[in-house]
C-alpha atoms as a printed R data frame, in Angstrom:
    type eleno elety resid chain resno       x       y       z
1   ATOM     1    CA   MET     A     1  19.626  -2.197  26.467
2   ATOM     2    CA   GLU     A     2  19.424  -2.241  22.684
3   ATOM     3    CA   THR     A     3  21.852  -4.543  20.967
4   ATOM     4    CA   SER     A     4  23.635  -3.404  17.856
5   ATOM     5    CA   MET     A     5  22.778  -5.207  14.651
6   ATOM     6    CA   PRO     A     6  25.140  -4.980  11.671
7   ATOM     7    CA   GLY     A     7  23.809  -3.050   8.706
8   ATOM     8    CA   SER     A     8  24.124  -4.097   5.099
9   ATOM     9    CA   LEU     A     9  21.405  -2.098   3.316
10  ATOM    10    CA   ARG     A    10  21.960   1.252   1.613
11  ATOM    11    CA   ILE     A    11  19.018   3.627   1.932
12  ATOM    12    CA   GLY     A    12  17.767   2.829  -1.577
13  ATOM    13    CA   ALA     A    13  17.582  -0.863  -0.733
14  ATOM    14    CA   LEU     A    14  15.865  -0.072   2.570
15  ATOM    15    CA   SER     A    15  13.355   2.062   0.676
16  ATOM    16    CA   LYS     A    16  12.480  -0.795  -1.670
17  ATOM    17    CA   ARG     A    17  12.300  -3.385   1.105
18  ATOM    18    CA   ALA     A    18  10.080  -1.308   3.357
19  ATOM    19    CA   GLY     A    19   8.058   0.525   0.694
20  ATOM    20    CA   VAL     A    20   8.815   4.032   1.994
21  ATOM    21    CA   SER     A    21  10.472   6.812   0.035
22  ATOM    22    CA   GLU     A    22  14.079   7.765   0.796
23  ATOM    23    CA   HIS     A    23  12.990  11.321   1.639
24  ATOM    24    CA   VAL     A    24  10.602  10.090   4.323
25  ATOM    25    CA   LEU     A    25  13.155   7.620   5.703
26  ATOM    26    CA   ARG     A    26  15.682  10.420   6.152
27  ATOM    27    CA   ALA     A    27  13.055  12.579   7.867
28  ATOM    28    CA   TRP     A    28  12.115   9.774  10.272
29  ATOM    29    CA   GLU     A    29  15.787   9.215  11.050
30  ATOM    30    CA   THR     A    30  16.676  12.858  11.713
31  ATOM    31    CA   ARG     A    31  13.447  13.971  13.416
32  ATOM    32    CA   TYR     A    32  12.632  10.946  15.542
33  ATOM    33    CA   GLY     A    33  15.790   8.835  15.680
34  ATOM    34    CA   LEU     A    34  13.816   5.917  14.264
35  ATOM    35    CA   LEU     A    35  16.750   4.362  12.400
36  ATOM    36    CA   SER     A    36  20.214   3.437  13.646
37  ATOM    37    CA   PRO     A    37  22.536   3.145  10.650
38  ATOM    38    CA   THR     A    38  26.185   2.205  10.818
39  ATOM    39    CA   ARG     A    39  28.840   3.538   8.453
40  ATOM    40    CA   SER     A    40  30.622   1.650   5.713
41  ATOM    41    CA   ALA     A    41  34.353   2.051   5.107
42  ATOM    42    CA   GLY     A    42  33.432   4.519   2.394
43  ATOM    43    CA   GLY     A    43  31.213   6.544   4.703
44  ATOM    44    CA   PHE     A    44  27.829   5.311   3.452
45  ATOM    45    CA   ARG     A    45  24.989   4.779   5.902
46  ATOM    46    CA   LEU     A    46  24.121   1.087   6.192
47  ATOM    47    CA   TYR     A    47  20.793  -0.071   7.619
48  ATOM    48    CA   SER     A    48  19.921  -3.362   9.290
49  ATOM    49    CA   GLU     A    49  16.971  -5.743   9.445
50  ATOM    50    CA   LEU     A    50  16.034  -3.987  12.673
51  ATOM    51    CA   ASP     A    51  15.678  -0.751  10.725
52  ATOM    52    CA   VAL     A    52  13.478  -2.527   8.179
53  ATOM    53    CA   ARG     A    53  11.295  -3.833  11.005
54  ATOM    54    CA   ARG     A    54  11.053  -0.402  12.606
55  ATOM    55    CA   VAL     A    55   9.890   1.179   9.346
56  ATOM    56    CA   GLN     A    56   7.246  -1.523   8.972
57  ATOM    57    CA   ARG     A    57   6.052  -0.980  12.543
58  ATOM    58    CA   MET     A    58   6.025   2.790  11.956
59  ATOM    59    CA   ARG     A    59   3.745   2.292   8.956
60  ATOM    60    CA   ALA     A    60   1.454   0.047  10.980
61  ATOM    61    CA   TYR     A    61   1.090   2.648  13.756
62  ATOM    62    CA   LEU     A    62   0.442   5.397  11.212
63  ATOM    63    CA   ALA     A    63  -2.284   3.249   9.652
64  ATOM    64    CA   ASP     A    64  -3.870   3.000  13.113
65  ATOM    65    CA   GLY     A    65  -4.161   6.776  13.230
66  ATOM    66    CA   LEU     A    66  -1.160   7.812  15.326
67  ATOM    67    CA   SER     A    67   0.789  10.922  14.403
68  ATOM    68    CA   ALA     A    68   4.320  10.459  13.103
69  ATOM    69    CA   ALA     A    69   5.841  11.524  16.435
70  ATOM    70    CA   GLU     A    70   3.556   9.210  18.415
71  ATOM    71    CA   ALA     A    71   4.220   6.320  16.040
72  ATOM    72    CA   ALA     A    72   7.982   6.778  16.313
73  ATOM    73    CA   ARG     A    73   7.835   6.838  20.116
74  ATOM    74    CA   ALA     A    74   5.748   3.652  20.097
75  ATOM    75    CA   VAL     A    75   8.192   1.888  17.785
76  ATOM    76    CA   LEU     A    76  11.238   2.904  19.820
77  ATOM    77    CA   ALA     A    77   9.520   1.715  23.019
78  ATOM    78    CA   GLU     A    78   9.109  -1.809  21.639
79  ATOM    79    CA   PRO     A    79  11.616  -4.440  22.800
80  ATOM    80    CA   VAL     A    80  14.271  -5.416  20.304
81  ATOM    81    CA   PRO     A    81  14.007  -9.114  19.409
82  ATOM    82    CA   ALA     A    82  17.103 -11.217  20.053
83  ATOM    83    CA   GLN     A    83  16.840 -12.563  16.522
84  ATOM    84    CA   MET     A    84  15.089 -10.867  13.678
85  ATOM    85    CA   PRO     A    85  12.271 -13.040  12.277
86  ATOM    86    CA   ASP     A    86  11.790 -13.574   8.577
87  ATOM    87    CA   LEU     A    87   9.991 -10.606   7.077
88  ATOM    88    CA   ASP     A    88   6.327 -11.186   6.383
89  ATOM    89    CA   PRO     A    89   5.300  -9.562   3.080
90  ATOM    90    CA   VAL     A    90   1.851  -8.943   4.555
91  ATOM    91    CA   ALA     A    91   3.395  -6.771   7.257
92  ATOM    92    CA   VAL     A    92   5.000  -4.566   4.623
93  ATOM    93    CA   ARG     A    93   1.546  -3.788   3.224
94  ATOM    94    CA   THR     A    94  -0.206  -3.279   6.566
95  ATOM    95    CA   ALA     A    95  -0.060   0.500   6.462
96  ATOM    96    CA   THR     A    96  -1.703   0.665   3.031
97  ATOM    97    CA   VAL     A    97  -4.994  -0.890   4.113
98  ATOM    98    CA   GLY     A    98  -6.523   2.314   5.479
99  ATOM    99    CA   ALA     A    99  -5.388   4.368   2.500
100 ATOM   100    CA   ALA     A   100  -6.756   1.790   0.056
101 ATOM   101    CA   ALA     A   101 -10.129   1.851   1.795
102 ATOM   102    CA   SER     A   102 -10.210   5.667   1.716
103 ATOM   103    CA   LEU     A   103  -9.305   5.678  -1.968
104 ATOM   104    CA   ARG     A   104 -12.092   3.232  -2.760
105 ATOM   105    CA   VAL     A   105 -14.677   5.352  -0.945
106 ATOM   106    CA   ALA     A   106 -13.538   8.558  -2.628
107 ATOM   107    CA   LEU     A   107 -13.606   7.076  -6.120
108 ATOM   108    CA   ASP     A   108 -16.942   5.310  -5.568
109 ATOM   109    CA   ASP     A   109 -18.345   8.691  -4.493
110 ATOM   110    CA   LEU     A   110 -16.904  10.358  -7.626
111 ATOM   111    CA   ASP     A   111 -14.944  12.668  -5.318
112 ATOM   112    CA   GLU     A   112 -11.835  13.503  -7.321
113 ATOM   113    CA   ARG     A   113 -10.448  15.931  -4.748
114 ATOM   114    CA   ALA     A   114 -10.642  13.387  -1.922
115 ATOM   115    CA   ALA     A   115  -9.062  10.732  -4.142
116 ATOM   116    CA   HIS     A   116  -6.119  12.997  -4.945
117 ATOM   117    CA   VAL     A   117  -5.637  13.800  -1.251
118 ATOM   118    CA   VAL     A   118  -5.255  10.079  -0.560
119 ATOM   119    CA   LEU     A   119  -2.931   9.657  -3.534
120 ATOM   120    CA   ASP     A   120  -0.877  12.668  -2.422
121 ATOM   121    CA   GLU     A   121  -0.353  11.054   0.977
122 ATOM   122    CA   LEU     A   122   0.543   7.711  -0.565
123 ATOM   123    CA   PHE     A   123   3.099   9.090  -3.007
124 ATOM   124    CA   ALA     A   124   4.593  11.358  -0.331
125 ATOM   125    CA   THR     A   125   5.146   8.410   2.012
126 ATOM   126    CA   LEU     A   126   5.704   5.333  -0.145
127 ATOM   127    CA   THR     A   127   7.745   4.547  -3.211
128 ATOM   128    CA   ILE     A   128   6.033   4.548  -6.584
129 ATOM   129    CA   GLU     A   129   6.548   0.797  -6.697
130 ATOM   130    CA   ALA     A   130   4.795   0.279  -3.365
131 ATOM   131    CA   VAL     A   131   1.851   2.518  -4.274
132 ATOM   132    CA   ILE     A   132   1.314   0.712  -7.559
133 ATOM   133    CA   ARG     A   133   1.867  -2.844  -6.281
134 ATOM   134    CA   ASP     A   134   0.182  -2.610  -2.879
135 ATOM   135    CA   VAL     A   135  -2.644  -0.138  -3.521
136 ATOM   136    CA   LEU     A   136  -3.455   0.673  -7.135
137 ATOM   137    CA   ILE     A   137  -3.199  -2.756  -8.786
138 ATOM   138    CA   PRO     A   138  -5.275  -4.474  -6.054
139 ATOM   139    CA   TYR     A   139  -7.787  -1.622  -6.186
140 ATOM   140    CA   LEU     A   140  -8.179  -1.845  -9.964
141 ATOM   141    CA   HIS     A   141  -8.586  -5.624  -9.784
142 ATOM   142    CA   ASP     A   142 -11.278  -5.219  -7.135
143 ATOM   143    CA   LEU     A   143 -12.938  -2.513  -9.233
144 ATOM   144    CA   GLY     A   144 -13.101  -4.857 -12.211
145 ATOM   145    CA   VAL     A   145 -14.637  -7.617 -10.110
146 ATOM   146    CA   ARG     A   146 -17.232  -5.270  -8.646
147 ATOM   147    CA   TRP     A   147 -18.060  -3.936 -12.100
148 ATOM   148    CA   SER     A   148 -18.596  -7.483 -13.416
149 ATOM   149    CA   ARG     A   149 -21.026  -8.062 -10.551
150 ATOM   150    CA   ALA     A   150 -22.867  -4.787 -11.261
151 ATOM   151    CA   GLU     A   151 -21.808  -3.482  -7.838
152 ATOM   152    CA   VAL     A   152 -20.456  -0.300  -9.424
153 ATOM   153    CA   THR     A   153 -21.749   1.533 -12.464
154 ATOM   154    CA   VAL     A   154 -19.971   2.059 -15.755
155 ATOM   155    CA   ALA     A   155 -19.690   5.726 -14.807
156 ATOM   156    CA   GLN     A   156 -17.968   4.877 -11.521
157 ATOM   157    CA   GLU     A   157 -15.575   2.467 -13.251
158 ATOM   158    CA   HIS     A   158 -14.683   5.003 -15.937
159 ATOM   159    CA   PHE     A   159 -14.266   7.796 -13.392
160 ATOM   160    CA   ALA     A   160 -11.990   5.754 -11.133
161 ATOM   161    CA   SER     A   161  -9.879   4.439 -14.000
162 ATOM   162    CA   ASN     A   162  -9.429   7.917 -15.429
163 ATOM   163    CA   VAL     A   163  -8.360   9.378 -12.071
164 ATOM   164    CA   VAL     A   164  -5.792   6.632 -11.506
165 ATOM   165    CA   ARG     A   165  -4.546   6.759 -15.076
166 ATOM   166    CA   SER     A   166  -4.178  10.544 -15.069
167 ATOM   167    CA   ARG     A   167  -2.171  10.391 -11.865
168 ATOM   168    CA   LEU     A   168   0.227   7.804 -13.237
169 ATOM   169    CA   ALA     A   169   0.493   9.639 -16.552
170 ATOM   170    CA   ALA     A   170   1.541  12.783 -14.691
171 ATOM   171    CA   LEU     A   171   4.537  10.860 -13.345
172 ATOM   172    CA   SER     A   172   5.672   9.826 -16.811
173 ATOM   173    CA   ARG     A   173   6.911  13.186 -18.055
174 ATOM   174    CA   GLY     A   174  10.364  13.023 -19.531
175 ATOM   175    CA   TRP     A   175  10.622   9.253 -19.308
176 ATOM   176    CA   GLY     A   176  12.002   9.039 -22.826
177 ATOM   177    CA   GLY     A   177  15.211  10.828 -21.854
178 ATOM   178    CA   GLY     A   178  18.476   9.364 -20.667
179 ATOM   179    CA   ALA     A   179  20.910   6.839 -22.076
180 ATOM   180    CA   GLY     A   180  19.590   3.503 -20.789
181 ATOM   181    CA   PRO     A   181  17.935   0.683 -22.729
182 ATOM   182    CA   ARG     A   182  14.796   1.645 -24.635
183 ATOM   183    CA   ALA     A   183  11.380   0.016 -24.331
184 ATOM   184    CA   LEU     A   184   8.431   0.455 -26.678
185 ATOM   185    CA   LEU     A   185   5.112  -0.081 -24.885
186 ATOM   186    CA   ALA     A   186   1.749  -0.475 -26.616
187 ATOM   187    CA   CYS     A   187  -1.646  -2.135 -26.466
188 ATOM   188    CA   PRO     A   188  -2.816  -3.906 -29.650
189 ATOM   189    CA   PRO     A   189  -5.764  -2.672 -31.736
190 ATOM   190    CA   GLY     A   190  -9.023  -2.609 -29.800
191 ATOM   191    CA   GLU     A   191  -7.375  -2.882 -26.375
192 ATOM   192    CA   LEU     A   192  -8.364   0.121 -24.253
193 ATOM   193    CA   HIS     A   193  -6.902  -0.885 -20.874
194 ATOM   194    CA   ASP     A   194  -3.393   0.518 -20.630
195 ATOM   195    CA   ILE     A   195  -3.010   1.366 -16.927
196 ATOM   196    CA   ALA     A   196  -0.964  -1.753 -16.152
197 ATOM   197    CA   LEU     A   197   1.295  -0.975 -19.108
198 ATOM   198    CA   LEU     A   198   1.679   2.596 -17.879
199 ATOM   199    CA   ALA     A   199   2.633   1.295 -14.425
200 ATOM   200    CA   PHE     A   200   5.156  -1.093 -15.987
201 ATOM   201    CA   GLY     A   201   6.745   1.807 -17.845
202 ATOM   202    CA   LEU     A   202   7.015   3.958 -14.722
203 ATOM   203    CA   VAL     A   203   8.854   1.275 -12.773
204 ATOM   204    CA   LEU     A   204  11.071   0.478 -15.744
205 ATOM   205    CA   ARG     A   205  11.956   4.147 -16.109
206 ATOM   206    CA   ARG     A   206  12.964   4.320 -12.444
207 ATOM   207    CA   SER     A   207  15.506   1.614 -13.226
208 ATOM   208    CA   GLY     A   208  17.098   3.765 -15.925
209 ATOM   209    CA   TRP     A   209  15.222   2.635 -19.019
210 ATOM   210    CA   ARG     A   210  13.933   5.034 -21.665
211 ATOM   211    CA   VAL     A   211  10.289   4.559 -22.528
212 ATOM   212    CA   VAL     A   212   8.362   5.171 -25.746
213 ATOM   213    CA   PHE     A   213   4.690   4.807 -24.838
214 ATOM   214    CA   LEU     A   214   2.073   4.356 -27.557
215 ATOM   215    CA   GLY     A   215  -0.691   3.312 -25.170
216 ATOM   216    CA   ALA     A   216  -4.135   1.957 -25.912
217 ATOM   217    CA   ASP     A   217  -5.554   0.785 -29.234
218 ATOM   218    CA   SER     A   218  -2.326   1.070 -31.247
219 ATOM   219    CA   PRO     A   219  -2.477  -0.147 -34.860
220 ATOM   220    CA   MET     A   220  -0.051  -2.983 -35.515
221 ATOM   221    CA   THR     A   221   1.385  -1.174 -38.514
222 ATOM   222    CA   ASP     A   222   2.223   1.798 -36.291
223 ATOM   223    CA   ILE     A   223   3.818  -0.431 -33.667
224 ATOM   224    CA   GLU     A   224   6.015  -2.070 -36.309
225 ATOM   225    CA   ARG     A   225   6.887   1.235 -37.938
226 ATOM   226    CA   THR     A   226   7.794   2.841 -34.595
227 ATOM   227    CA   ALA     A   227   9.914  -0.158 -33.646
228 ATOM   228    CA   GLY     A   228  11.825   0.261 -36.897
229 ATOM   229    CA   VAL     A   229  12.491   3.918 -36.121
230 ATOM   230    CA   VAL     A   230  13.422   3.804 -32.424
231 ATOM   231    CA   GLU     A   231  15.073   0.329 -32.470
232 ATOM   232    CA   PRO     A   232  13.953  -0.612 -28.948
233 ATOM   233    CA   ASP     A   233  15.676  -3.177 -26.750
234 ATOM   234    CA   LEU     A   234  12.207  -4.451 -25.843
235 ATOM   235    CA   VAL     A   235   8.703  -4.196 -27.268
236 ATOM   236    CA   MET     A   236   6.103  -4.895 -24.575
237 ATOM   237    CA   LEU     A   237   2.527  -5.457 -25.702
238 ATOM   238    CA   SER     A   238  -0.334  -5.854 -23.223
239 ATOM   239    CA   ALA     A   239  -3.945  -6.930 -23.699
240 ATOM   240    CA   SER     A   240  -6.736  -8.049 -21.386
241 ATOM   241    CA   ASP     A   241  -8.442 -10.108 -24.116
242 ATOM   242    CA   ALA     A   242  -6.759 -12.932 -26.068
243 ATOM   243    CA   ALA     A   243  -8.779 -11.971 -29.141
244 ATOM   244    CA   ARG     A   244  -6.735  -8.749 -29.398
245 ATOM   245    CA   PHE     A   245  -3.541 -10.743 -29.840
246 ATOM   246    CA   ASP     A   246  -5.106 -13.429 -32.028
247 ATOM   247    CA   ALA     A   247  -6.141 -10.762 -34.529
248 ATOM   248    CA   ILE     A   248  -2.533  -9.647 -35.048
249 ATOM   249    CA   ARG     A   249  -0.613 -12.933 -34.867
250 ATOM   250    CA   PRO     A   250   1.130 -12.438 -38.232
251 ATOM   251    CA   GLY     A   251   2.251  -8.961 -37.187
252 ATOM   252    CA   LEU     A   252   3.521 -10.256 -33.838
253 ATOM   253    CA   ALA     A   253   5.549 -12.942 -35.590
254 ATOM   254    CA   ARG     A   254   7.065 -10.374 -37.967
255 ATOM   255    CA   LEU     A   255   7.923  -8.038 -35.110
256 ATOM   256    CA   ALA     A   256   9.515 -10.824 -33.077
257 ATOM   257    CA   GLN     A   257  11.885 -11.552 -35.964
258 ATOM   258    CA   SER     A   258  13.495  -8.140 -35.652
259 ATOM   259    CA   CYS     A   259  12.898  -7.182 -31.989
260 ATOM   260    CA   SER     A   260  12.744  -8.696 -28.526
261 ATOM   261    CA   VAL     A   261   8.987  -8.906 -27.924
262 ATOM   262    CA   ALA     A   262   7.168  -9.599 -24.654
263 ATOM   263    CA   LEU     A   263   3.442 -10.217 -24.209
264 ATOM   264    CA   ALA     A   264   1.571  -9.463 -20.993
265 ATOM   265    CA   GLY     A   265  -1.909  -9.133 -19.577
266 ATOM   266    CA   ALA     A   266  -4.793 -11.578 -19.244
267 ATOM   267    CA   GLY     A   267  -4.891 -11.944 -23.025
268 ATOM   268    CA   ALA     A   268  -1.347 -13.296 -23.208
269 ATOM   269    CA   SER     A   269  -0.263 -16.906 -22.703
270 ATOM   270    CA   THR     A   270   2.793 -19.103 -22.927
271 ATOM   271    CA   GLU     A   271   1.284 -20.836 -25.960
272 ATOM   272    CA   LEU     A   272   0.740 -17.594 -27.833
273 ATOM   273    CA   ALA     A   273   4.192 -16.286 -26.989
274 ATOM   274    CA   ALA     A   274   5.841 -19.498 -28.157
275 ATOM   275    CA   ALA     A   275   3.828 -19.504 -31.379
276 ATOM   276    CA   VAL     A   276   4.956 -16.011 -32.423
277 ATOM   277    CA   GLY     A   277   8.495 -16.119 -31.014
278 ATOM   278    CA   ALA     A   278   7.861 -13.750 -28.090
279 ATOM   279    CA   ARG     A   279   8.370 -13.919 -24.326
280 ATOM   280    CA   TYR     A   280   5.412 -14.399 -21.986
281 ATOM   281    CA   VAL     A   281   5.294 -12.181 -18.884
282 ATOM   282    CA   ASP     A   282   2.869 -13.295 -16.186
283 ATOM   283    CA   HIS     A   283   3.974 -11.094 -13.284
284 ATOM   284    CA   ASP     A   284   2.331  -7.940 -11.981
285 ATOM   285    CA   PRO     A   285   3.658  -4.749 -13.648
286 ATOM   286    CA   VAL     A   286   5.989  -3.835 -10.794
287 ATOM   287    CA   THR     A   287   7.558  -7.282 -10.469
288 ATOM   288    CA   ALA     A   288   7.841  -7.641 -14.246
289 ATOM   289    CA   ALA     A   289   9.677  -4.322 -14.585
290 ATOM   290    CA   GLU     A   290  11.954  -4.984 -11.600
291 ATOM   291    CA   ARG     A   291  12.951  -8.432 -12.898
292 ATOM   292    CA   LEU     A   292  13.636  -7.065 -16.351
293 ATOM   293    CA   ALA     A   293  15.791  -4.286 -14.895
294 ATOM   294    CA   GLU     A   294  17.832  -6.832 -12.912
295 ATOM   295    CA   ARG     A   295  18.964  -8.632 -16.078
């Protein structure tokens, strides 16, 4: 007989922990009885560590090719552990392995339609944070390594980057609205890689921030002028090459005197940030945005 485990997680927290969208969690609960929430005094559904585990196991079965109904039956047939073990972060990402492999094949083959089918499935099932952190960022890192080894062509690298970037950009509509803190995001002159910055902005927006996105290759004079107009709570600059930041050190120092400035990307460093009066951010875009939103 299944033992009852007290719940303490609202569905939003469960979604973040397990990397599955709230819409899908509700569907799995109502259609298959996968989750067993309790009710708070105020009537809110509260989910337990057992529910987190079941969602993770559901994702693993789906990655193995089972249908949603079959996966749910398999999860519910598993014995309930007497004590819940510590959650393994690797287990949370198990279900993304197959999708990541399919995405890589589609983009290597220059098959935009197949790539969007995979991305559709990912965004329909997982949170934006999970898709970015567990699939897209690792994929782009791997793509860069393979490009440096001449294992993919420039055309393949450009094609893949443009597909991923266009998909993320489509999610950014209206992210300047609202009443939360405002962030100004830009890449310094000559820096063309802005996907990580775009991902950072998306996660930040989901935490209530307003985003002003200047993107790649932004002149320092324009960054300073825009900061003076919009008066952001944060200016985040990202570059993959330290030379991009070195070329604008005086401008960075000026900007840091009037704004809160953060530097990110492979081109940033603690030494550079300290020298110009900025903050150094060395986390992945999702973690960086989530930690900033928690402050």
